[in-house]
CHARMM internal coordinates of N, CA and C (Angstrom, degrees):
IC EDIT
DIST 1 N 1 CA 1.4497
DIST 1 CA 1 C 1.5243
ANGL 1 N 1 CA 1 C 109.58
DIST 1 C 2 N 1.3196
ANGL 1 CA 1 C 2 N 115.32
DIHE 1 N 1 CA 1 C 2 N 149.66
DIST 2 N 2 CA 1.4519
ANGL 1 C 2 N 2 CA 121.45
DIHE 1 CA 1 C 2 N 2 CA -177.70
DIST 2 CA 2 C 1.5219
ANGL 2 N 2 CA 2 C 110.40
DIHE 1 C 2 N 2 CA 2 C -108.12
DIST 2 C 3 N 1.3156
ANGL 2 CA 2 C 3 N 117.03
DIHE 2 N 2 CA 2 C 3 N 148.65
DIST 3 N 3 CA 1.4614
ANGL 2 C 3 N 3 CA 122.11
DIHE 2 CA 2 C 3 N 3 CA 177.01
DIST 3 CA 3 C 1.5249
ANGL 3 N 3 CA 3 C 109.44
DIHE 2 C 3 N 3 CA 3 C -75.06
DIST 3 C 4 N 1.3237
ANGL 3 CA 3 C 4 N 115.83
DIHE 3 N 3 CA 3 C 4 N 155.65
DIST 4 N 4 CA 1.4549
ANGL 3 C 4 N 4 CA 121.76
DIHE 3 CA 3 C 4 N 4 CA 179.20
DIST 4 CA 4 C 1.5233
ANGL 4 N 4 CA 4 C 108.08
DIHE 3 C 4 N 4 CA 4 C -103.36
DIST 4 C 5 N 1.3401
ANGL 4 CA 4 C 5 N 116.22
DIHE 4 N 4 CA 4 C 5 N 135.99
DIST 5 N 5 CA 1.4555
ANGL 4 C 5 N 5 CA 122.62
DIHE 4 CA 4 C 5 N 5 CA -179.28
DIST 5 CA 5 C 1.5207
ANGL 5 N 5 CA 5 C 109.45
DIHE 4 C 5 N 5 CA 5 C -119.69
DIST 5 C 6 N 1.3412
ANGL 5 CA 5 C 6 N 117.40
DIHE 5 N 5 CA 5 C 6 N 145.36
DIST 6 N 6 CA 1.4573
ANGL 5 C 6 N 6 CA 120.37
DIHE 5 CA 5 C 6 N 6 CA 177.45
DIST 6 CA 6 C 1.5239
ANGL 6 N 6 CA 6 C 109.43
DIHE 5 C 6 N 6 CA 6 C -82.46
DIST 6 C 7 N 1.3554
ANGL 6 CA 6 C 7 N 116.67
DIHE 6 N 6 CA 6 C 7 N -175.14
DIST 7 N 7 CA 1.4645
ANGL 6 C 7 N 7 CA 120.14
DIHE 6 CA 6 C 7 N 7 CA -175.25
DIST 7 CA 7 C 1.5231
ANGL 7 N 7 CA 7 C 113.43
DIHE 6 C 7 N 7 CA 7 C -69.47
DIST 7 C 8 N 1.3482
ANGL 7 CA 7 C 8 N 118.15
DIHE 7 N 7 CA 7 C 8 N -12.86
DIST 8 N 8 CA 1.4631
ANGL 7 C 8 N 8 CA 120.84
DIHE 7 CA 7 C 8 N 8 CA 177.20
DIST 8 CA 8 C 1.5221
ANGL 8 N 8 CA 8 C 112.07
DIHE 7 C 8 N 8 CA 8 C -96.23
DIST 8 C 9 N 1.3174
ANGL 8 CA 8 C 9 N 117.12
DIHE 8 N 8 CA 8 C 9 N 3.35
DIST 9 N 9 CA 1.4479
ANGL 8 C 9 N 9 CA 121.32
DIHE 8 CA 8 C 9 N 9 CA 178.02
DIST 9 CA 9 C 1.5183
ANGL 9 N 9 CA 9 C 114.46
DIHE 8 C 9 N 9 CA 9 C 84.03
DIST 9 C 10 N 1.3272
ANGL 9 CA 9 C 10 N 116.66
DIHE 9 N 9 CA 9 C 10 N 13.89
DIST 10 N 10 CA 1.4602
ANGL 9 C 10 N 10 CA 120.91
DIHE 9 CA 9 C 10 N 10 CA 179.96
DIST 10 CA 10 C 1.5309
ANGL 10 N 10 CA 10 C 108.55
DIHE 9 C 10 N 10 CA 10 C -96.05
DIST 10 C 11 N 1.3422
ANGL 10 CA 10 C 11 N 116.31
DIHE 10 N 10 CA 10 C 11 N 134.99
DIST 11 N 11 CA 1.4545
ANGL 10 C 11 N 11 CA 120.99
DIHE 10 CA 10 C 11 N 11 CA -178.41
DIST 11 CA 11 C 1.5255
ANGL 11 N 11 CA 11 C 109.99
DIHE 10 C 11 N 11 CA 11 C -66.90
DIST 11 C 12 N 1.3356
ANGL 11 CA 11 C 12 N 116.88
DIHE 11 N 11 CA 11 C 12 N 133.23
DIST 12 N 12 CA 1.4577
ANGL 11 C 12 N 12 CA 122.37
DIHE 11 CA 11 C 12 N 12 CA 177.62
DIST 12 CA 12 C 1.5183
ANGL 12 N 12 CA 12 C 107.70
DIHE 11 C 12 N 12 CA 12 C -88.65
DIST 12 C 13 N 1.3340
ANGL 12 CA 12 C 13 N 117.76
DIHE 12 N 12 CA 12 C 13 N 116.95
DIST 13 N 13 CA 1.4608
ANGL 12 C 13 N 13 CA 119.54
DIHE 12 CA 12 C 13 N 13 CA -176.86
DIST 13 CA 13 C 1.5256
ANGL 13 N 13 CA 13 C 111.80
DIHE 12 C 13 N 13 CA 13 C -68.77
DIST 13 C 14 N 1.3117
ANGL 13 CA 13 C 14 N 115.79
DIHE 13 N 13 CA 13 C 14 N 141.34
DIST 14 N 14 CA 1.4562
ANGL 13 C 14 N 14 CA 121.46
DIHE 13 CA 13 C 14 N 14 CA 175.90
DIST 14 CA 14 C 1.5057
ANGL 14 N 14 CA 14 C 115.66
DIHE 13 C 14 N 14 CA 14 C 83.12
DIST 14 C 15 N 1.3238
ANGL 14 CA 14 C 15 N 119.22
DIHE 14 N 14 CA 14 C 15 N -1.61
DIST 15 N 15 CA 1.4621
ANGL 14 C 15 N 15 CA 120.93
DIHE 14 CA 14 C 15 N 15 CA 179.71
DIST 15 CA 15 C 1.5201
ANGL 15 N 15 CA 15 C 109.36
DIHE 14 C 15 N 15 CA 15 C -115.32
DIST 15 C 16 N 1.2924
ANGL 15 CA 15 C 16 N 115.38
DIHE 15 N 15 CA 15 C 16 N 131.37
DIST 16 N 16 CA 1.4566
ANGL 15 C 16 N 16 CA 121.46
DIHE 15 CA 15 C 16 N 16 CA 177.52
DIST 16 CA 16 C 1.5222
ANGL 16 N 16 CA 16 C 108.56
DIHE 15 C 16 N 16 CA 16 C -129.63
DIST 16 C 17 N 1.3219
ANGL 16 CA 16 C 17 N 116.54
DIHE 16 N 16 CA 16 C 17 N 143.13
DIST 17 N 17 CA 1.4610
ANGL 16 C 17 N 17 CA 120.78
DIHE 16 CA 16 C 17 N 17 CA 176.34
DIST 17 CA 17 C 1.5153
ANGL 17 N 17 CA 17 C 109.44
DIHE 16 C 17 N 17 CA 17 C -79.58
DIST 17 C 18 N 1.3222
ANGL 17 CA 17 C 18 N 115.20
DIHE 17 N 17 CA 17 C 18 N 141.45
DIST 18 N 18 CA 1.4516
ANGL 17 C 18 N 18 CA 120.08
DIHE 17 CA 17 C 18 N 18 CA 174.64
DIST 18 CA 18 C 1.5212
ANGL 18 N 18 CA 18 C 108.07
DIHE 17 C 18 N 18 CA 18 C -82.34
DIST 18 C 19 N 1.3031
ANGL 18 CA 18 C 19 N 115.69
DIHE 18 N 18 CA 18 C 19 N 157.29
DIST 19 N 19 CA 1.4626
ANGL 18 C 19 N 19 CA 119.65
DIHE 18 CA 18 C 19 N 19 CA 176.48
DIST 19 CA 19 C 1.5256
ANGL 19 N 19 CA 19 C 108.51
DIHE 18 C 19 N 19 CA 19 C -65.13
DIST 19 C 20 N 1.3248
ANGL 19 CA 19 C 20 N 116.87
DIHE 19 N 19 CA 19 C 20 N 125.83
DIST 20 N 20 CA 1.4532
ANGL 19 C 20 N 20 CA 121.49
DIHE 19 CA 19 C 20 N 20 CA 175.42
DIST 20 CA 20 C 1.5119
ANGL 20 N 20 CA 20 C 115.31
DIHE 19 C 20 N 20 CA 20 C 85.60
DIST 20 C 21 N 1.3147
ANGL 20 CA 20 C 21 N 119.77
DIHE 20 N 20 CA 20 C 21 N 8.57
DIST 21 N 21 CA 1.4527
ANGL 20 C 21 N 21 CA 119.24
DIHE 20 CA 20 C 21 N 21 CA 178.67
DIST 21 CA 21 C 1.5092
ANGL 21 N 21 CA 21 C 112.20
DIHE 20 C 21 N 21 CA 21 C -174.20
DIST 21 C 22 N 1.3224
ANGL 21 CA 21 C 22 N 114.70
DIHE 21 N 21 CA 21 C 22 N 169.05
DIST 22 N 22 CA 1.4631
ANGL 21 C 22 N 22 CA 120.08
DIHE 21 CA 21 C 22 N 22 CA -179.09
DIST 22 CA 22 C 1.5215
ANGL 22 N 22 CA 22 C 110.02
DIHE 21 C 22 N 22 CA 22 C -89.94
DIST 22 C 23 N 1.3140
ANGL 22 CA 22 C 23 N 116.34
DIHE 22 N 22 CA 22 C 23 N 164.21
DIST 23 N 23 CA 1.4596
ANGL 22 C 23 N 23 CA 121.01
DIHE 22 CA 22 C 23 N 23 CA 177.94
DIST 23 CA 23 C 1.5240
ANGL 23 N 23 CA 23 C 109.61
DIHE 22 C 23 N 23 CA 23 C -76.45
DIST 23 C 24 N 1.2929
ANGL 23 CA 23 C 24 N 116.03
DIHE 23 N 23 CA 23 C 24 N 158.13
DIST 24 N 24 CA 1.4532
ANGL 23 C 24 N 24 CA 121.45
DIHE 23 CA 23 C 24 N 24 CA 176.36
DIST 24 CA 24 C 1.5239
ANGL 24 N 24 CA 24 C 106.77
DIHE 23 C 24 N 24 CA 24 C -98.41
DIST 24 C 25 N 1.3335
ANGL 24 CA 24 C 25 N 115.47
DIHE 24 N 24 CA 24 C 25 N 104.10
DIST 25 N 25 CA 1.4549
ANGL 24 C 25 N 25 CA 120.66
DIHE 24 CA 24 C 25 N 25 CA -175.72
DIST 25 CA 25 C 1.5249
ANGL 25 N 25 CA 25 C 111.21
DIHE 24 C 25 N 25 CA 25 C -86.38
DIST 25 C 26 N 1.3294
ANGL 25 CA 25 C 26 N 116.39
DIHE 25 N 25 CA 25 C 26 N -176.36
DIST 26 N 26 CA 1.4587
ANGL 25 C 26 N 26 CA 122.01
DIHE 25 CA 25 C 26 N 26 CA -177.83
DIST 26 CA 26 C 1.5245
ANGL 26 N 26 CA 26 C 111.26
DIHE 25 C 26 N 26 CA 26 C -63.11
DIST 26 C 27 N 1.3169
ANGL 26 CA 26 C 27 N 117.51
DIHE 26 N 26 CA 26 C 27 N -36.50
DIST 27 N 27 CA 1.4662
ANGL 26 C 27 N 27 CA 120.24
DIHE 26 CA 26 C 27 N 27 CA 178.63
DIST 27 CA 27 C 1.5192
ANGL 27 N 27 CA 27 C 110.95
DIHE 26 C 27 N 27 CA 27 C -63.75
DIST 27 C 28 N 1.3081
ANGL 27 CA 27 C 28 N 117.43
DIHE 27 N 27 CA 27 C 28 N -40.63
DIST 28 N 28 CA 1.4653
ANGL 27 C 28 N 28 CA 121.45
DIHE 27 CA 27 C 28 N 28 CA 178.58
DIST 28 CA 28 C 1.5253
ANGL 28 N 28 CA 28 C 109.67
DIHE 27 C 28 N 28 CA 28 C -57.30
DIST 28 C 29 N 1.3087
ANGL 28 CA 28 C 29 N 117.33
DIHE 28 N 28 CA 28 C 29 N -46.98
DIST 29 N 29 CA 1.4589
ANGL 28 C 29 N 29 CA 120.77
DIHE 28 CA 28 C 29 N 29 CA -177.22
DIST 29 CA 29 C 1.5294
ANGL 29 N 29 CA 29 C 111.94
DIHE 28 C 29 N 29 CA 29 C -70.03
DIST 29 C 30 N 1.3298
ANGL 29 CA 29 C 30 N 118.24
DIHE 29 N 29 CA 29 C 30 N -38.03
DIST 30 N 30 CA 1.4608
ANGL 29 C 30 N 30 CA 120.98
DIHE 29 CA 29 C 30 N 30 CA 178.91
DIST 30 CA 30 C 1.5215
ANGL 30 N 30 CA 30 C 111.32
DIHE 29 C 30 N 30 CA 30 C -66.58
DIST 30 C 31 N 1.3311
ANGL 30 CA 30 C 31 N 116.80
DIHE 30 N 30 CA 30 C 31 N -44.52
DIST 31 N 31 CA 1.4648
ANGL 30 C 31 N 31 CA 120.69
DIHE 30 CA 30 C 31 N 31 CA -177.48
DIST 31 CA 31 C 1.5222
ANGL 31 N 31 CA 31 C 110.15
DIHE 30 C 31 N 31 CA 31 C -71.13
DIST 31 C 32 N 1.3161
ANGL 31 CA 31 C 32 N 117.87
DIHE 31 N 31 CA 31 C 32 N -41.99
DIST 32 N 32 CA 1.4599
ANGL 31 C 32 N 32 CA 121.05
DIHE 31 CA 31 C 32 N 32 CA -179.24
DIST 32 CA 32 C 1.5263
ANGL 32 N 32 CA 32 C 110.71
DIHE 31 C 32 N 32 CA 32 C -63.06
DIST 32 C 33 N 1.3215
ANGL 32 CA 32 C 33 N 117.38
DIHE 32 N 32 CA 32 C 33 N -33.41
DIST 33 N 33 CA 1.4541
ANGL 32 C 33 N 33 CA 120.76
DIHE 32 CA 32 C 33 N 33 CA 177.26
DIST 33 CA 33 C 1.5183
ANGL 33 N 33 CA 33 C 113.34
DIHE 32 C 33 N 33 CA 33 C -69.81
DIST 33 C 34 N 1.3115
ANGL 33 CA 33 C 34 N 117.17
DIHE 33 N 33 CA 33 C 34 N -25.69
DIST 34 N 34 CA 1.4584
ANGL 33 C 34 N 34 CA 120.82
DIHE 33 CA 33 C 34 N 34 CA -177.87
DIST 34 CA 34 C 1.5271
ANGL 34 N 34 CA 34 C 112.99
DIHE 33 C 34 N 34 CA 34 C -86.56
DIST 34 C 35 N 1.3185
ANGL 34 CA 34 C 35 N 118.29
DIHE 34 N 34 CA 34 C 35 N -33.17
DIST 35 N 35 CA 1.4667
ANGL 34 C 35 N 35 CA 121.84
DIHE 34 CA 34 C 35 N 35 CA -175.15
DIST 35 CA 35 C 1.5214
ANGL 35 N 35 CA 35 C 110.85
DIHE 34 C 35 N 35 CA 35 C -104.45
DIST 35 C 36 N 1.3406
ANGL 35 CA 35 C 36 N 116.45
DIHE 35 N 35 CA 35 C 36 N 133.15
DIST 36 N 36 CA 1.4598
ANGL 35 C 36 N 36 CA 121.92
DIHE 35 CA 35 C 36 N 36 CA -178.92
DIST 36 CA 36 C 1.5182
ANGL 36 N 36 CA 36 C 112.23
DIHE 35 C 36 N 36 CA 36 C -75.58
DIST 36 C 37 N 1.3303
ANGL 36 CA 36 C 37 N 117.05
DIHE 36 N 36 CA 36 C 37 N -40.82
DIST 37 N 37 CA 1.4713
ANGL 36 C 37 N 37 CA 121.05
DIHE 36 CA 36 C 37 N 37 CA -177.71
DIST 37 CA 37 C 1.5183
ANGL 37 N 37 CA 37 C 108.12
DIHE 36 C 37 N 37 CA 37 C -93.34
DIST 37 C 38 N 1.3297
ANGL 37 CA 37 C 38 N 115.54
DIHE 37 N 37 CA 37 C 38 N 123.33
DIST 38 N 38 CA 1.4632
ANGL 37 C 38 N 38 CA 120.81
DIHE 37 CA 37 C 38 N 38 CA -179.58
DIST 38 CA 38 C 1.5011
ANGL 38 N 38 CA 38 C 108.28
DIHE 37 C 38 N 38 CA 38 C -135.88
DIST 38 C 39 N 1.2878
ANGL 38 CA 38 C 39 N 122.03
DIHE 38 N 38 CA 38 C 39 N 126.62
DIST 39 N 39 CA 1.4573
ANGL 38 C 39 N 39 CA 128.67
DIHE 38 CA 38 C 39 N 39 CA -4.26
DIST 39 CA 39 C 1.5257
ANGL 39 N 39 CA 39 C 111.35
DIHE 38 C 39 N 39 CA 39 C -83.63
DIST 39 C 40 N 1.2967
ANGL 39 CA 39 C 40 N 116.12
DIHE 39 N 39 CA 39 C 40 N 151.40
DIST 40 N 40 CA 1.4560
ANGL 39 C 40 N 40 CA 122.13
DIHE 39 CA 39 C 40 N 40 CA 174.76
DIST 40 CA 40 C 1.5223
ANGL 40 N 40 CA 40 C 107.90
DIHE 39 C 40 N 40 CA 40 C -146.15
DIST 40 C 41 N 1.3039
ANGL 40 CA 40 C 41 N 115.91
DIHE 40 N 40 CA 40 C 41 N 165.69
DIST 41 N 41 CA 1.4594
ANGL 40 C 41 N 41 CA 119.93
DIHE 40 CA 40 C 41 N 41 CA -179.23
DIST 41 CA 41 C 1.5289
ANGL 41 N 41 CA 41 C 110.57
DIHE 40 C 41 N 41 CA 41 C -65.13
DIST 41 C 42 N 1.3343
ANGL 41 CA 41 C 42 N 117.01
DIHE 41 N 41 CA 41 C 42 N -38.70
DIST 42 N 42 CA 1.4613
ANGL 41 C 42 N 42 CA 119.88
DIHE 41 CA 41 C 42 N 42 CA 179.28
DIST 42 CA 42 C 1.5233
ANGL 42 N 42 CA 42 C 110.98
DIHE 41 C 42 N 42 CA 42 C -65.56
DIST 42 C 43 N 1.3198
ANGL 42 CA 42 C 43 N 116.69
DIHE 42 N 42 CA 42 C 43 N -43.39
DIST 43 N 43 CA 1.4690
ANGL 42 C 43 N 43 CA 120.46
DIHE 42 CA 42 C 43 N 43 CA -179.35
DIST 43 CA 43 C 1.5231
ANGL 43 N 43 CA 43 C 110.73
DIHE 42 C 43 N 43 CA 43 C -66.91
DIST 43 C 44 N 1.3199
ANGL 43 CA 43 C 44 N 117.26
DIHE 43 N 43 CA 43 C 44 N -39.44
DIST 44 N 44 CA 1.4646
ANGL 43 C 44 N 44 CA 120.31
DIHE 43 CA 43 C 44 N 44 CA 179.23
DIST 44 CA 44 C 1.5239
ANGL 44 N 44 CA 44 C 111.22
DIHE 43 C 44 N 44 CA 44 C -64.96
DIST 44 C 45 N 1.3293
ANGL 44 CA 44 C 45 N 116.24
DIHE 44 N 44 CA 44 C 45 N -39.97
DIST 45 N 45 CA 1.4606
ANGL 44 C 45 N 45 CA 120.04
DIHE 44 CA 44 C 45 N 45 CA 177.33
DIST 45 CA 45 C 1.5192
ANGL 45 N 45 CA 45 C 111.69
DIHE 44 C 45 N 45 CA 45 C -66.02
DIST 45 C 46 N 1.3334
ANGL 45 CA 45 C 46 N 116.30
DIHE 45 N 45 CA 45 C 46 N -39.89
DIST 46 N 46 CA 1.4607
ANGL 45 C 46 N 46 CA 120.18
DIHE 45 CA 45 C 46 N 46 CA 178.52
DIST 46 CA 46 C 1.5196
ANGL 46 N 46 CA 46 C 110.52
DIHE 45 C 46 N 46 CA 46 C -66.43
DIST 46 C 47 N 1.3216
ANGL 46 CA 46 C 47 N 117.47
DIHE 46 N 46 CA 46 C 47 N -37.38
DIST 47 N 47 CA 1.4621
ANGL 46 C 47 N 47 CA 121.33
DIHE 46 CA 46 C 47 N 47 CA 178.24
DIST 47 CA 47 C 1.5279
ANGL 47 N 47 CA 47 C 110.64
DIHE 46 C 47 N 47 CA 47 C -63.89
DIST 47 C 48 N 1.3290
ANGL 47 CA 47 C 48 N 116.80
DIHE 47 N 47 CA 47 C 48 N -41.84
DIST 48 N 48 CA 1.4616
ANGL 47 C 48 N 48 CA 120.75
DIHE 47 CA 47 C 48 N 48 CA 178.54
DIST 48 CA 48 C 1.5300
ANGL 48 N 48 CA 48 C 110.87
DIHE 47 C 48 N 48 CA 48 C -64.63
DIST 48 C 49 N 1.3442
ANGL 48 CA 48 C 49 N 117.00
DIHE 48 N 48 CA 48 C 49 N -42.21
DIST 49 N 49 CA 1.4632
ANGL 48 C 49 N 49 CA 120.32
DIHE 48 CA 48 C 49 N 49 CA 179.11
DIST 49 CA 49 C 1.5227
ANGL 49 N 49 CA 49 C 111.43
DIHE 48 C 49 N 49 CA 49 C -66.31
DIST 49 C 50 N 1.3378
ANGL 49 CA 49 C 50 N 116.52
DIHE 49 N 49 CA 49 C 50 N -38.63
DIST 50 N 50 CA 1.4624
ANGL 49 C 50 N 50 CA 120.45
DIHE 49 CA 49 C 50 N 50 CA 178.79
DIST 50 CA 50 C 1.5217
ANGL 50 N 50 CA 50 C 110.40
DIHE 49 C 50 N 50 CA 50 C -63.63
DIST 50 C 51 N 1.3014
ANGL 50 CA 50 C 51 N 117.12
DIHE 50 N 50 CA 50 C 51 N -44.36
DIST 51 N 51 CA 1.4648
ANGL 50 C 51 N 51 CA 120.10
DIHE 50 CA 50 C 51 N 51 CA -179.79
DIST 51 CA 51 C 1.5202
ANGL 51 N 51 CA 51 C 111.44
DIHE 50 C 51 N 51 CA 51 C -67.24
DIST 51 C 52 N 1.3332
ANGL 51 CA 51 C 52 N 117.14
DIHE 51 N 51 CA 51 C 52 N -26.85
DIST 52 N 52 CA 1.4624
ANGL 51 C 52 N 52 CA 120.32
DIHE 51 CA 51 C 52 N 52 CA 179.51
DIST 52 CA 52 C 1.5261
ANGL 52 N 52 CA 52 C 111.15
DIHE 51 C 52 N 52 CA 52 C -72.39
DIST 52 C 53 N 1.3380
ANGL 52 CA 52 C 53 N 117.55
DIHE 52 N 52 CA 52 C 53 N -42.92
DIST 53 N 53 CA 1.4646
ANGL 52 C 53 N 53 CA 120.29
DIHE 52 CA 52 C 53 N 53 CA -176.67
DIST 53 CA 53 C 1.5238
ANGL 53 N 53 CA 53 C 113.12
DIHE 52 C 53 N 53 CA 53 C -95.18
DIST 53 C 54 N 1.3139
ANGL 53 CA 53 C 54 N 117.51
DIHE 53 N 53 CA 53 C 54 N -16.80
DIST 54 N 54 CA 1.4587
ANGL 53 C 54 N 54 CA 121.02
DIHE 53 CA 53 C 54 N 54 CA -178.51
DIST 54 CA 54 C 1.5228
ANGL 54 N 54 CA 54 C 111.16
DIHE 53 C 54 N 54 CA 54 C 101.22
DIST 54 C 55 N 1.3170
ANGL 54 CA 54 C 55 N 116.48
DIHE 54 N 54 CA 54 C 55 N 145.63
DIST 55 N 55 CA 1.4597
ANGL 54 C 55 N 55 CA 121.28
DIHE 54 CA 54 C 55 N 55 CA -175.68
DIST 55 CA 55 C 1.5247
ANGL 55 N 55 CA 55 C 112.06
DIHE 54 C 55 N 55 CA 55 C -64.53
DIST 55 C 56 N 1.3162
ANGL 55 CA 55 C 56 N 117.95
DIHE 55 N 55 CA 55 C 56 N -33.32
DIST 56 N 56 CA 1.4636
ANGL 55 C 56 N 56 CA 120.60
DIHE 55 CA 55 C 56 N 56 CA -178.43
DIST 56 CA 56 C 1.5294
ANGL 56 N 56 CA 56 C 111.50
DIHE 55 C 56 N 56 CA 56 C -68.48
DIST 56 C 57 N 1.3346
ANGL 56 CA 56 C 57 N 117.65
DIHE 56 N 56 CA 56 C 57 N -28.39
DIST 57 N 57 CA 1.4624
ANGL 56 C 57 N 57 CA 121.44
DIHE 56 CA 56 C 57 N 57 CA -176.39
DIST 57 CA 57 C 1.5229
ANGL 57 N 57 CA 57 C 113.58
DIHE 56 C 57 N 57 CA 57 C -99.48
DIST 57 C 58 N 1.3180
ANGL 57 CA 57 C 58 N 118.47
DIHE 57 N 57 CA 57 C 58 N -14.56
DIST 58 N 58 CA 1.4539
ANGL 57 C 58 N 58 CA 120.83
DIHE 57 CA 57 C 58 N 58 CA -174.97
DIST 58 CA 58 C 1.5199
ANGL 58 N 58 CA 58 C 110.72
DIHE 57 C 58 N 58 CA 58 C -76.31
DIST 58 C 59 N 1.3286
ANGL 58 CA 58 C 59 N 116.12
DIHE 58 N 58 CA 58 C 59 N 134.30
DIST 59 N 59 CA 1.4536
ANGL 58 C 59 N 59 CA 121.44
DIHE 58 CA 58 C 59 N 59 CA 176.98
DIST 59 CA 59 C 1.5093
ANGL 59 N 59 CA 59 C 113.95
DIHE 58 C 59 N 59 CA 59 C 90.28
DIST 59 C 60 N 1.3147
ANGL 59 CA 59 C 60 N 118.60
DIHE 59 N 59 CA 59 C 60 N -2.86
DIST 60 N 60 CA 1.4632
ANGL 59 C 60 N 60 CA 121.29
DIHE 59 CA 59 C 60 N 60 CA 178.06
DIST 60 CA 60 C 1.5212
ANGL 60 N 60 CA 60 C 108.99
DIHE 59 C 60 N 60 CA 60 C -92.65
DIST 60 C 61 N 1.3138
ANGL 60 CA 60 C 61 N 116.14
DIHE 60 N 60 CA 60 C 61 N 122.40
DIST 61 N 61 CA 1.4629
ANGL 60 C 61 N 61 CA 120.50
DIHE 60 CA 60 C 61 N 61 CA 178.69
DIST 61 CA 61 C 1.5098
ANGL 61 N 61 CA 61 C 109.54
DIHE 60 C 61 N 61 CA 61 C -91.81
DIST 61 C 62 N 1.3180
ANGL 61 CA 61 C 62 N 114.92
DIHE 61 N 61 CA 61 C 62 N 147.43
DIST 62 N 62 CA 1.4552
ANGL 61 C 62 N 62 CA 119.98
DIHE 61 CA 61 C 62 N 62 CA 175.44
DIST 62 CA 62 C 1.5226
ANGL 62 N 62 CA 62 C 108.91
DIHE 61 C 62 N 62 CA 62 C -84.19
DIST 62 C 63 N 1.3068
ANGL 62 CA 62 C 63 N 116.79
DIHE 62 N 62 CA 62 C 63 N 134.03
DIST 63 N 63 CA 1.4545
ANGL 62 C 63 N 63 CA 120.87
DIHE 62 CA 62 C 63 N 63 CA 176.51
DIST 63 CA 63 C 1.5187
ANGL 63 N 63 CA 63 C 108.25
DIHE 62 C 63 N 63 CA 63 C -101.78
DIST 63 C 64 N 1.3349
ANGL 63 CA 63 C 64 N 115.36
DIHE 63 N 63 CA 63 C 64 N 134.27
DIST 64 N 64 CA 1.4573
ANGL 63 C 64 N 64 CA 120.21
DIHE 63 CA 63 C 64 N 64 CA -179.44
DIST 64 CA 64 C 1.5060
ANGL 64 N 64 CA 64 C 110.78
DIHE 63 C 64 N 64 CA 64 C -106.90
END
COOR INIT
IC SEED 1 N 1 CA 1 C
IC BUILD
């Protein structure tokens, strides 16, 4: 099994890649729960945005 690294090249503790595929991270589960059709262009875009900002921050709207 291979270790998982974030976009800065730092190893993510506790996550390992499975043979033949990537791990299902928190963003995967959050986005898959929101979209009925999987895979779709909208879901893929949301997954990319979630991974960019982080699962803890994705989907939270700012109130003014």
